[in-house]
C-alpha angles and dihedrals in degrees: 000000000000119000119276089251093053092045092050091050090057094041093050094051107119095345120148098204143343122208114199098026095160090049089050092053090049092051092048089050089060086070094220133122107272123217108248116199126204118172121201128199102211097212101106110040099183111092124205130180091272089065091050094063090087092035092056091053090049088050090051090054090046090053089052088062102262126137116252120208113191110200115202107204098221091146098039089041088069087061095043126225107272092199110134093354122135093203141021111291121235108254117246120232120242089251092052092050094049093047092049092044092054091049089048093052093051090056098039092058088063083074108025127055104255093205092055098043124091112209117204131177112218092220084078090078107010095059089057096057113115125219087259090054091048093050091049089050092051090050092064094071134045128225088239090060092048089053090056086079109096094225094052092039093052093047092048093050093047090047091241109155119262114194117220091233090063090066087060094061097079090039093054093043088051091049088059087069090054092049095054097030092235120205095190132017124192131203146145120271088258089063095056097115094047095046095047089053087070090062091050095051094044089056090048088053096047096254128135101259117249122247112241126218118198121198123201123247114259121235115228128242089287088065091225116071129046111274107268137163091219090056092047092230095113138111110214119213089221094054117110119270094253093053093047091049095047094046092050090051087057096063117108115262092244090063096057097094094042090054091048091050099044108033106028132068095228115139115252090244091057091049090052088057089053090050090054091050092051091051091061118090090220092063119093108215088213090069092052090047091052089055089049092050091050091048093053094048090049091054093058099032123008144278093275093053091050092052092049092048090052093047090050091049092051093048094049106033103027100034092029094229123157112250118241095217101060124138117273116204122194109205133182107249094215109101090355113185112181094197091051092050093050093048094047090050091048093241089128126016097232145354091251090054090050090053090048093051091050093049089053092054096253096123126087126174118192087345095307121116112238121197099175119046090206089065098056108137116239113255135154091218118045129178106199123196121184113188117320100308112039120081128167136163121216120198116191114215 
């Protein structure tokens, strides 16, 4: 294994906070593979780069020789994680949880080494707890402490119902740490309460409390709000190489280093070199961003895919060429409505947005700029360009 100093340098890269740092140093000094815990709530099976912030840190620990235990919350998933929720979540069925968990695993192993990852379902131990066990578990924490959580506190103060079973979610997630004797648990900053519960319950059960590593939330490609599929500012790990590359190129320059730190495997020393380059007035941030885009594509595909994505980007966006792999839509010319076609095929989000883009000069049809969608010339073959990135051909039949 690497020295404690080298391991800590890699562990600290991009972290928001570590609770139990001295304990972590002591465990690393034992020069043994530590048990790394990552719990997953299988309620949202589509993974984007924001989800991989914690996964990348787990992968870094895995590469350092430590043992990763991935806990699929099939039992706790039927309660539903109340974190950040303004009302009680609808419980998932067992079938829903298993389906989502399987989808989750397929994507997670694009980051983690499947052969070095132990996957456990927490129903293995939680379903065996007796009522006496559950009461003893509940006795470890007060209602006052539960109400320290902002989500519970806000719901209590606004007289929004809180079901008793929701209080059990952090308790049961914490008990997972007891069950596997975790040395380290990772989570996002929004999981702080749940993750720290593991330390509390390990102490109650006479175990050496786990150290906890908290990773920051990643802003999306807008550079402002947390990456989210619902906000549309996400980069999905299952998206095609060209889309991943182009979306990454769209992030603000001030997010370049954060993306390098949180969603790539580059060593901290290499990232420091990139920081120095960016600080020089002679460096064009676009060039650094192109390397970042290529790095991300390579992680989820391969070197060849990253090179092709970069070549395509250069040919389209730097040389302003028309791509040869654009969508071709064959549409019945009777009652043809271009806005309706583009919305139904998810080229644009809405007709009003299409009108807005046209009015701002972002729409070209067959090379001609169109400002009013009501003035689109009739043609059986239309090459539509919206902004710099969106191309589509429409053939009327």
